[in-house]
C-alpha positions, 0 to 999 in steps of 0.5 A: 092436580087442575081439576077440582076436588069434587070434581076429581073425586065424581069421576074417579068414583065413575071410572072406578065402577064401570071398570067391572059393570056398565053405567048407563049415561043419566048415571054416569050424568049425575052428581050433588047438583043435577044442574047445568053445571053438571050438565055441562060438565057430564057432556064434556067429560064423557067427551073426554073420556071417549076421545081419551079412550078410556071408556067405551059405550054400548051404542056402539059408534061408528070409528073415529073423533066424528062419530063420538062427536056426534054421540056427545052433542045429542047428549049436550042438546037434552037436559038429563034432569029435566023430567017434564013429560015434554022431556020423557022420550028424549031424555032416552038418549041419556038413558039408553046409552051403557059405558063402561073403561076400555082395557086401557082405562080399567089398567090405568086403574087397576095400578093405583088400586082402583079395580074391585078384584074381586068383582073383576075375578067373577066377572073373568070367570063367567066371561069365561066360561060362556067363552068356551062353554057356549061360543055360540052366543057371540056375539054379545056384551060388546063382544065380537066373539069368543076370542074376543071376550077371551081377550078382555077375560085375560084383562081382567084378571091382570088388572084384578092382581094388578089393583090388589098389589097396590093395595085395593082392599074389600070393605064397603067404603069408599075410596078416597081420592087418588090425585096420582090417579086423577095427574095422570087421566089429566096428562092423557086429556092433555095428550089426546087435545081434550084437556081439563078445562073450566071452559066449555067443550061441547057448551049444552043446549039450554033453550032444550030444557028447563035449567038455565 
């Protein structure tokens, strides 16, 4: 595992949550420090996860790496932790976008018992009911139509079963760091040309924020 433990724990927690719940960009960004270093980490990790197909964003984004880079550069220009009046409007770029694991990202988490199986099954039943009883409500929730939603339903039920088999246990306790999971994520980053590094991928604009 190449990531520092604190970074690995932060990333695992975020991917775990996003398997069954949307997470705002600013929530993804938040950590222990909430300073310029954390801002840079968040920008680069969002970029890595989007490029690697581990997460998606309700923006929606156009296809291609250029669209992802434009989106993330917008985050790099606004300090998410600056609550000054001058930054209040600009910070909307962090408040609006919602992230969630892709089916691929969720399946990887499930193999390590990191998907909340109970929550996944509740979501699956809800979307199944909507797709079967109210297909006219689509597109909604990122799904183009009822068939698209039903594909996700199958993935949710499948991941719930995989996660249970991998040792997921319902409890309110925090999930310990799974180094094998992080190592697989690091390998995916490497394959997609965005390997883990302490060097910035998309440097944040400190001049536009209050934190140095």
